[in-house]
N, C-alpha and C positions, 0 to 999 in steps of 0.2 A: 519453438523453445516457449517455456513457461516463465514467466514473469514471478519471483518472489520477493518480499520484501527481504532487505540484507540482514536487518537484524533477526530472522528467522533461522537464516544461515549461521549464525555465530559471528557477524559484521559487531563491532562495537559501534554504531553510529546511534543509540538510543538517546531519548535527551539526557539523560544522566551519564554517558558514557557506557552504557553497558549494552549486552543486548538482551534479545529473547529467545536463545537457543529453545530451537524446535528438533527432535532428537528424530523423530521419522521424516522431516522434511533435511534433515544434515545429512541422514542415512541413504536418501535418494538422489542427494546433490552427485554424488561423485558419477553418474550415469550420465552427465554433462547436458542436460535436458532444461536446467535453470538459467537465468539471468537475473542476478541479486542488484535490486532497485532500492534507492531510498530517495523519495523524494525531498524529504527536508535538507540531506545533503546537496541536491540537484539544485536545490533551490538555495544554496550556499549559505545555508545558516550552520554556525558551527556545533562541536560535538565536544562537550557538552553544553546544554543550551536549557533555556528557561522553560520549563513545561507550558505549553501552548493548548489551546482549546478553539472550537468553534462558537461564536457567540451570535443568539439569535436564530439558529437554523443548525444544518446539515451540509455537506459537502455541496449536493446537489444547489442549494441558495447560494453557496459561495461563487460557485460558478455561473450563478444568474445576478451576482451584485447585489443581494441581498441577504448576505449574512457576511461576519468578518471571522478570522481568524489573530486571535490574541493569544500574548503570552501575559504569566502570573503577574507580568509589572505591569500590563496594559499598554504593550506597543502592539501596533497592527503588523500584523508578519503576512498577511494575506496576500499581498504581491508576492513573495519569496514562494508559497506554498503553493500558488497556480503555477509558477514557472517550474516547481519541482515536478507537479503534477505533468503540465506539459510534456517537459523531458523525458518523464515516463512513457508518456503515451508516443511520443517520436521512437523511443527505443522499440516499443510493443510493434510500431507499425516495419521498422527496419528489419526486425527479428520475422515478421509475419506473427507474431505473439497472438492466441485466440483464447488464452488463458492468463489470469492472474492469481497466484497466493497470497493474500496479504494479512498484516497484523491487527487484527480486530481491536478496536478501543481508540485507534489512534486518530487524528483529526485529519490525516491525508488517508491514511491506509484502513480505515474501520470498514468494516462489509457491513455487521447487521447492527454494530452498537459504537457512538460515540460519547465523550463525555459533552456535558451539557452547557459548558461555558461558565459554570460558576465555580469552580475550582475547587468544588466540596467532594469530590470523587462519585457525582451523580452521573451513570449514563443512560442514555436516551435512545431509542430505535433510529437508527439513520446510518450514513456512509459519509467517509471522509472523502475530502475533496479528489484524490487521486482515482479512490475507487469509483466515485461519480462519476468521474471524466471517463475512465476506461468503459463504463459500463456505457454509457453515449454513445463509445464510439465500437458497441457490439462485442467487448472482451464480455467473457464471463468470470467473476470474480469470484472467490472462496475466501473463507478467512482460514486461518491456521486450525481453528477450530473444528471445522468441517471435515477435517483430511483423517482418512482413515488409510490402513496400506492399500484396500482394496479400491479406494477411490484414486489414490494416487498412482495406484498401478493404472488403470483405467485411462486416467490425461497422461499418462507418459506414454502409453501406446497408442492413444489418439494422437498426439504430437506427431509420433515416427510415424502414423500412416498420414497425416498430412504434410509432412517433408517428402517421403516417398511418393505422392499423389503429384507433389511441386517439381520433381526430377522428371 
């Protein structure tokens, strides 16, 4: 199975109660190879919720206890976000997932870029906490921006091969 950020599949779990619909991923979702995940929801955060960003670093630094995730009102949500990331990892282990496609820019799912913690719309290079945790455990993590029909076909075909090999 391939983990996919639930918001990309049309689930209304985005901080503002919306989704980040991704037409290509939604089209391929019918093949039954995707598991929708939302670290924020798994961390028991409400929808909608106040926007949050990583302050003083990236997801990797959050995992090292050297950075915090705070919302725009200054509340520390690091524990909730780590809990959500750990639940996504458990799901990956349960399904023997080796690949994830996550929403770039998110403090949990960001793959290439995240917001810098200033709440000014400024992005920096780096990963969110869930993306970093999955990478630490050997998963290959892509952003939705990395997806093309050919790449998605390859990922699904590889996932099917792995499943057949396990049988």
